[in-house]
N, C-alpha and C positions, 0 to 999 in steps of 0.2 A: 437141296437139290444137289444130286449128283455131280460134282468137277468136270469137265470136259479135257479129257488127260489131251496134251499135247506133245509133237515131235518137231524138230527144227532141224532145218540143214543151216548151217553157219551160226553166226550169232554168239561167238563164245567169248573169249579174253579180249577186251579193247575193242569189240564190235559194238560201234553207235546204235543201229537200227535194233541189234537182237537185244540190245540193255532194254531199251525202249520197247519193244514189245513186251518182253520178261516184268516189265514195270506196268505197263497196262494189264496184261493178265492178271498180275496180283492185285491192284487195285480194283479190280471188278470182282477177286475172289472167286470167278467162274471157271477159270482155269488150274493145271497143273502140267506142267512141263516134268516127263516120264523120261525122255532120252532125243537121241539124234545123233546126227553127225557134226559137230560145231564147233570143228578146224579143220583145215588141209593136211595140220601135222596131228597124228592119232594121240600122240602123250601131250598135245596141246588142249586136243577135246578132252581127254581122261582126267588133266588139271582141271579145268572148266567144270564136267561133272561133278567132282568132288568138291568143288567150291559150290555149288548149288545145291548137295546134297541128292543127287540123280545116282541111280544103280548103275555102275559100270557094265552088269549085262546088259544094257540097254542103251548103251554109249558104243558108237561104230564109226570104223576106220572110211569106210564110203558110203556112198547112197545103196551100191548095191547089196551091202552089206548088211545096211538097214534093214532094207526091203527080205533078203532071205530071214534075217533074224526076226523080225517081227509077225512073217509068215509061219514059221516054225514055231513059234510059241503056243503054248495048249491053247486049247479054244476061249477058258477063264481069261485067260493072261493077256490075249488079242484085245486089247483095251483103249489104244490108240484111235482117238476119235478125229482128229486134225493133224496136219502136216504142214508146218509153216515154212514155206521156202522164201531165203533172206537173198538168196542171187539167182540168175537167172542161167539155167543149163540146158542142156539138150535133155534132161532126163526127165523134164515139166510134162511131157507127152507121156513117156513110159508110165510117169508118178500116178499122172490120172490114171491110165489105163488100169494100172493094178489097185489103185485106192481109191480112182471115182472121185463122188461126194468130198470126201475125207479132206480134199485139197483147198488152203487157204493161199494164193498166190501174191506176194507182195514185191511188185518188181520195180 
């Protein structure tokens, strides 16, 4: 069975709930974290991505960068199926409009 490809906002180094979600997804072996915005400080987000073996080209500084970057990928690379939100922001409605049912909100 093909894994569900997952993106995250938040959940980087030192984030308790992000770690809990990553552990849960690994236990089920149904998900693969492929990118996201992992920290407010971009360099810390890249450090986290490197530790997790995530492609730095799929690691973004802001959610706007994430949306633009993922939408700009060639069709065969547009593989993100879920985006896990780990904090409440005004972007939630924007993401739902752009990504529709792909969003899982954990508030």
